N, C-alpha and C positions, 0 to 999 in steps of 0.2 A: 843524221840528215842525208848522208850519202845514200843510205838504204831507202829513205823516203823518196829521194830524187829518182832512184832507180825505179820505184813503183809509179810515182806520179809524173816523173819527167821534170825538167827544169822549169822554173817559173818564167814569167814574161821578162823581157829584157829590162834591166834596171830595177827590178823588184827587190825589196829588202825584206828578209824574214824579221818579224817582230811587230811591235805595236804600231798601228797606223798604216800597215801595208794592206792593200786591197786585194782580196783573193780573186784569182782569175776564174772565169766561169768554167773553164776546162777542169780546174781543180775540183770544183763541186761535182762535175760529171764523174771524174775518176774516183772521188770519195764514195759517190753513190754506187758505182760499179763494185768497188771493194766491199761495201756493206752488203750488197746483194749476194756477192759470192760467199761471204761469211755466213749469211743466213742460210743459203742453200747447202753449204757444208754441214752446218748444225742440223738442218732438217734431214739431210742424208744420213747422218749418224743415227738419229732417232728412228727414221723410217727403215733403215737397214736392220736395226734391232727388232723392231716390230715385224718386219718382213721375214726375217729368219724364222720366227715362230710361225708366222702365217704360212710360209711356203712348206715348212715341215708338216704342219697340220693338213694343208691342202693336198700335198703330194702323197702322204702316207696314211692319212687318217680318214678323209672324207672325199668321196669322188662325186658328190652331187654338183650339178651345174650351179655356178655361183658368180655373181657380179658384185664387185666390191670396190670401194674407194676409201681413202683415208683422210677424212676431214681433219684439219688442224684444230687442236683443242689444247687448253691448258691442263686438261685432265689426262696427262700422260701416265703410263704404267708406273707404279711405285717400285722402287728398288728394294724395299724392305720385304723380307720373307718371314719375319718373326711375328709371333702373337703379341710380343711385349709392347709394340707400338700401336696396338689396336684396342678399341674399347667395345667391340661387338659383344653383346651379352649372349648371342646365339652361336658364337664360333669358338673353336678350340675347347680346351678343358673337357674333352670327352671322357666319360666315366666318372665325372665329379659327383654324380648323384649317389654314388655308393656310400658316401659319408654324410648324406643329408637325411634328416629325420622326415622330411616332407617329400621324399622321392616318390615318383608315381607308382612304381611297382617294387615289390620286395626283391625280385630276382630278374634283372634285365637279361640274363642269359636264357631265361625260360619264360619270357612274357607271353609267348603265344599259347602257353598251356591253358590260359583262360578263354581262348577263342573257341566257340562252338565248332564241332567237327563238320557240321552241315553248312557252315558259312563259306561262300565262295571267296577265293583269294581276291577277287575284284572288289569285294566289299570290306576290305581292310585298309588301314593306313600303315604303310611300311617305311621306316627310315632307310635311306640308302646313301651310298657314297659314289662319287664320280671319280674315275681313274683311281680305283681303290688302293692300288699298290704303289703309290708314288711317295710314301712317307720318307724313303731313304734319299730322295733327291734334294738334300739339304743345300740351300744356297742357289738352287736352280729355279728362279722365280717364274720362269715361263712354263715350267713343266710340273712342279710340285703342287699337288692338289690336296694332300692329306698330311697330317702330322701325327697320326697314330697308326700302328701296324694292324694287320688283319685280325689277329686274335683279340686285340683290345677293342676293335670296332664291333666284332660279334658279341663280345661280353657286355658291351654298352647298349646293345639292343638293335644294332644295324642288321637288316635282313635282306638288303639288296646290294650286290657287288658288281662292279664294272671292271671286268678283267679283259685286258687287251694283249694279245699274244702275237708273236711272230716266230716263224720257223728259224731256228738257229742252225747254221751250217758250220762245220769245223773250220776254223781259220786256216789260211794257206799252209802255215807251218804244221798244223795238225794233219792236213791232207798228206803232206810228205811222210809224216810219222805213220799215218794209216796205211800208206802203200807198203811200208816196210814191215809193219806189225799187224796188218790185217785188222785195224781198228773197226769195231762193229758199227761205227757211224759212217763208214766210207765203203762204197761198193764200186769196184773198179772193173766190173764185167762189161761196162758199156763205155763208149768213147765220148758220148755227148754229156755235157754238164748236167743235164736234167737227170741222167741215169747214174751219176757218180755217187749219189748219196742214198743212204737209207734215212728217211726223214723221221727222226725220233725225238727231237728236242724242240720244245717251245719255251721261249723266254718271254717275260712280261715287259712290255714297252709302252712308253707314251710317245707316239710318233716314232722317231728313230733313236730315242733315248732309252737306254736300258735301266730298269728300275732296281735291279739287284735281286729280283725274284725270278725263279723258274716255275713253270706250271706245276711240276710235281709238288713243290713246297706249298703252293697255294691250295691244290686239291687235298693234300694231306691235312692241312689246317682246317679246312671246311669239313672234311669227313670226320675228323676227330671231334670237332665241335658238335656235329649232329649225333655222333655216337654218345657223347656225354649229355646231350640235351635232345632226346628223341621227340619232344613236343614241338620242336622248331622246324621252320622251313627257310631255306636260303634260295632266293631268286638270283641267278647268276647270269649276267650277260657275258657271253664269250665272243669276243670280236677278233677277227684277223686284222691286225693293225697295219699290215703292209706286206710287201714282198719279202721272201727269205733274205737273210743277211748273215754275215759271219758273226759269230759270237759264242761265248761259253757261259754256262750257268754261274761260274765263279768270277765272271768279270765284275769289276766295281761298277756301281751305279754311274750312269752318264753315257756319253757317246763313246763307243769302242773305237780304237785306232786301227780299224781294218778297212781294206778297200771294199767297194761295192761288190756284192755277190750277184753277178749277172748270169743267170742260167741261159744257155744258148739255144735250147730247143723250144722255140715258140714262147708264148705267154706263160711265164712260170706258174701262174696261178689259175690257168684255165682248167676246166674239167677235162678228164681223159678224152682224147680224141679217138675215133674208131681205129685209125692206123696204129695207135699205141696200145690197143687192148691186149695184143699178144704179149707185149712186154710188161704189162701190168704197171703202168706208170700213173698212179693216182696224183691228184693235186697234192702238193707237199703238205699243206696244213692238215688235210684229211688223213694222210698217212701218219703224221705225227700224233694227231688226236687219237687215231685207232691204236697206236702203240701204247699210249697212256691208259686207254680204256680197256684194252684186252691183254696186254703183255707186260707192262711195267710192274714189277712186284711191289713197288711203292704205292701204286694207285689203282690197279685193276680190281682188287677186292672192294675198295671203296666205291668205285663206279658201279659195280654190280649191286651193292647194298644200298647206295644212297642217291643215285641219279634217277629221277622220275622218268618212266617210259612214256614218251608222248605218242607212241604209236598205238597205245591202248587207252581205254577210258575216255573221259570227256575231252582231253586234248586232241584225240584223234578226230573228234567231231567238231573241232574248231571252237571249243569252249575252254575256259580256264577252270582247272580242278578246284575242289574244295580244300579247306584246311585239313580235314581228316585224311583226305587222299594224299596230301603232301607232307604230312608229319614225318620228320626224319629224312626228308628228301631235298635234293637240289632240283629246282625247276630251271632248266637252261633256257635262256633266250639266245637263239642261234644266229650269229652274224658271221658265219664262215661256211665255206671259204669265199673269199672275194672273187668275183668273176668280172671279166671285161663287160659282160652283159649283166647288170645288176638284176637280182631277183631270179636268177636261173635256178630252178628247183624242179625235181622230177624228171621224167623222161628216161630213155635208155641209159644216158650218161649222167643222170641227175645225182644229187646229193641225198644221202639218207637223212632222215629227220631225227636229230638228237634232242631238239628243243623246239620251243615256239619260234617260228621264223621272225627275225627282227625286222620290223617295218615301222615307219613313223605313223602310219595309219592303216589299220587292217581290222578284220573282224575280231582279232584277239588283242591288239595293242593300239593305244592312242598316246603317242609320245610327243611331248613338248621338248624341242631341242634347238632353240634359237641361241646358238653359242658364239656366233661370229660378230663381235662388237668392235667398232672402230675406236671407241674410247668410253670412259665412264659416263660421259654425258648421255650415252644411249642406254644406260642401265634402266631408265624408266620404261623404255619399250620392251626390254627383256622382262622386267617385272610384270608388265601388262600381259605378256604371253604366258608367263608362269601362272598368274592369277586366273586367267581364262581357263587354263587346263585344270587347275585346282577346283574351280567352280563347276566345271563340267563333270569332274569325277564325283564331287559331292552331290550334284544333282542326280547323277545316274544311281549312286548308292541309295539316296533318299527315295527315288522312285521305285527301286527294286524292293526296298524294305517296306514301303507302303503297299505295294502290290502283293508282297509275300508269295511270290510265284515260286513253286517248287517243281523240280524235275527229278526223275529217278535215273541214275546212271546205270547203263546196261550191265556193266561188269561188276559193280560192287553192291548195288542195291541201296546205297545211301541216298538220302535226299538232300538237295541244296538248291540254291538259286544260282543259275548260270546265265547271267544277263550281261551282255555287252562286253566291251574290251577292258583290259587292265590298263589303267591310266598311269603314265610315268611323266613326272615333271622334273626337269633338270634346273637346278639353281646355279649352274656353272656357266662360265663364259671365258673366252680368251681371244686371241689374235691381237687386238689393239688394247686389251686390258690384261693384267695378270690375274691368275685364278684367285690369289689371296685378296686383291682389291675388289674383284667382283663379289666374292663371298662375304668379306668382312668390312668392306668399305675402304675408303681412302685412308692413308695413314694420318692425315691431318684432320680427319673427322668430317670433312665437308660433304662427303657422299656416303649415304647409307647403303650398306651392302645387301645382297639378296638374302642372306641368312636372316638378318634382322627383319627385313620387310616380310619375309615368309613366316618367320617365327611369331611376330606380333599378330599377323593376320590369322594364323592358326589358333593362337591363344584367345583371340577375341570371340571365337565361336561363330556359328552361323548367324546369330542375331546381331553381331556387331562387326563381322569381318569386312563388310562393305563400307564401314565408317572409316574413311581414310585417316582422319585426324586421330581417332581412337587407336587405330592399328599402329600408326606411326609412333604414338606415345606409349604404346604398350598398355593402354588402359583396359581394364576388365570391367564389364558391366556388373552392377550390383545383383541383378537377377542371374540365376544360373543359366548360361547360354547353352544352346544345343550344339552338339558336336557330330559332324557327319564325316565318314571316312573320305579320304582324298587320294587314295591310290598310293603310289610309290613316290616319295619325295627324295630327290637325289642331290646331295650337296658336296661342295668342297669345304674342307676344314669345319665340319659340323661340331657344335658344342653339345653338351648333354641337355641343355635347355631346349635346343632345337629338336633333338631326339624325343624329348618329353612332349613337346608341342605336337609332333606328329603322332606319337602314341596316344595322346589324349583324345585324338579323333576316333579311337576305338571305344565304343560305349562299354564294352565288357571290362575295360581297364579304368574308366573314368571314376574317380573317387569324389568328385564334386569340387 
């Protein structure tokens, strides 16, 4: 009671605690104030958790103008990061088709072998993964987007990879060792921070969280897959995820315990300035990428053999190449380096083209990327955006097939249809929702995730895909529906059934 009196103050003179006593109005006021403070504290805990993910994504991942609010909802992010609590038929269990007699293709590692060489990549349906290398972030529900490694994804039929890299600088203790031992990652010929490093290391990150993968390991895995499966093509988005930071390739997954790495000579990621030309100070990411491409013995040969040259052939003319032109190759979608002025390309100090320039809307790409959701209640709006892009991709492919318009590429003499952009649809969302909830639905089953919504829609075929009731129930029409390619479908935690639903949109694979 003493503690309560300390909070609420003494009661009115002569008042007796117990039955029959009349509460003083001030007591109601104090109780109300205490309840309000308690609610605010609880909301602060929830919003701080959501805010941490949001701020990390905002500061290090996406620099587009953005206005956002956090409506209160009972659909808060789930704390569960496992598949065990989910019933989503289109999520997890990647590769399960290998043991099924009704699998769509005999060899998922080589499914593109059946595609005609003259077919434009824009007229295929390709399964993809978002934040491809996050499978090692076990227990980190805000950042883990996959539960299978890269090799398993490729073997299961995935052909689009989302790789996000940051320049890793030697941690401070390694700097000291480098001064003494002339470590090849440290260059001490200049006094300014920007010139103290040879930028040679790229780590794979989701925001500021290290995934446990370095770029060399990723490139080696992709190159080895293409060597073993020369019929295939891998579309790889390479994004500079943020500014350089201290880190090592052998750091454990998660946030590294290093201080911020603030380079002191101007914007660390700006293109080379005229006054820096004599000192040959390239943007750090470009320098590191050039090291892997030209000098690293683990990756240089693979780059030469397997990375498609976008400066020649149809890509140089702003069209997407054909399957035949891309067999055994990586088609890069280039989102690096990041500049304070987005879209800086070309000019005297411009960036060389290593891939198709990443853009949400261009002559070459049409990207759906509505990923910032305040809560699961907004998943309907996200699904509407995904479905709109899928329909646009299907309509473009159908129109091109009907027109049967062919062009001859100047360098190879092959014929193919080069019409319109490559469509990419992201089934991923975060900020106010966790990736696993957005993909597979809420743990209690009250919200259907994007993987299931998309999977049922794809399975229904063009004749039934707009029937919302049939799609939601996964109903298939008795007649054989028509299937039209829908571009690249990019998912978190995809299951083999979702991969099959995407692949089924390729008529050369459809078995009925």
